[in-house]
N, C-alpha and C positions, 0 to 999 in steps of 0.2 A: 488669577486667584479669585475664587468665588467667595464673597463674604456674605452671601445670602440676600443682598440688596437687589431688588428687581425694579423695573419701571413701575410695577404695580404697587410697590412699597413706598415710592417717593413721588412727590408732585411732578407733573409732566415736565416742568421747566428744568429740572435738574438732570434728567436723562442720564443717570449714572455718572455725573460729574463730581467725582470725589475732590477735585481741585477747588471747585467753587464752594463745596461744602466745607472744605478745610479752611478756605478764606473766610467764610462766614464765622466759623468758630474762632479763628484768629482775631477777627474784628470784635467779636463779643468779649473775648479775653482782654483786648486792648481797651474796650469801653469800660470794663470793670476797673482796670488800672486807672483810667481817666477819672472815673467817679471817686476813686480813693484819693487821687491827687487833688481833686476839687475840695476835699475835706481837710487837706493839709495846709501848711503855712508857707509853701514854696511857690512863689509866682513863676519861677523858672521851671519848676517841675510840672506845673500845670501847663505852661506853654509848650514845653518839650513833648509831653504826652499828647497834647492836642495836635501838634504838628505831625507826630507819628501816625495818629488816626487819619488825618487828612491825606497823608501819603498812602497809607494802606487802602483807603477808600478809593482814591484815584486809580490805583492799580487794579483793584477789585472791579470797579465799574467797567474799566476797559476790558478786562478778562471775561466778565460775565456777559457783556454785550457781544463780544466775539463768539462766545459759546452759543448764545442765543441765535446769532446770525448763522453760524455753522449748522445748528440743529433745525433751523427753519421755524423757530418758535413764534407763535402768534403774540407772545408777550414782549417781543423786542421793542416795539414802538413805545409801549407804556413804560418799560424800564428805561429806555433812552430819555424819555421826558422826565421821569422822576430823578434819574441820575443827574441830568442837566440841572434841574432845580436844586438838588442837594449840593452839587458841586459849586454852584454860584453862591449858595448860602454859606457853605463852609469857607469859600474863598473870602467872602466879606467878613466872616467871623475871625478868620485867620488875621486879617488886617486889624480888626479890633483887638485881638489878643496881642499883636505886635506893638500896638500903639499905647497900651496901658500896662503899667506895672502894679496896679491896684489889685489886691487879692480878691476882693469882693466882685469887682468888675469881671475878672477872669473866671471866677466861679460861676457867675451868671451866664457868661458866654458858653461855658461848658454845659450848664444845665439846659440851655436852649438847644444846643447841638444834639445832646443826648435825647431830648424829647423828640426832635425831628427824625433822628435815626431810628429810635424805638418804633415810631409809627411806621416808617418804611419797612423795617424788618418784620414787624408784626403782621403787616399786610401781606408780605411776600412769603412768609414761612410759617409753618406750624411748629417749628422747633426752636423758636427764639427763646432766649434765656429769661427766666422769670425775673431775675434781678434787673434786667434792662427794660423789658417790654410789658409784661402782662398788666401790672398795676398802672403804669403810665398810660398805656393805650386804653385801658378801661376808663380811666379818669378823663382822657381826651374825648372819648366817645359819648360821654354824658353831657 
């Protein structure tokens, strides 16, 4: 099926990978839900949504790196480095999330994770969601 998307319409690294694009949108939707949970009063809800994000990202990083390897992309080594850093950061944050029941502490961990992920997605894509990235990245760049 031709949906009108060509390599000329998308950044080189996606090379018609609808699966990777679908995962990006899925992650953005999950990040929005995480931000909503961070505003709520449920420590369990915050932790549960954060753990879902961690799992989604782990699967996505694996799939994206496999895609970049198969396509011979020059961006593979950069992505592997960033994914490794983000994975270690999220693992540490997951430990913090598991060790504290305090709402404010969990909300702070979530804010830090969202900031790091917003920068990663903003650098990698031109289609990141304004709710997640544009303002945060603009603020981080100044």
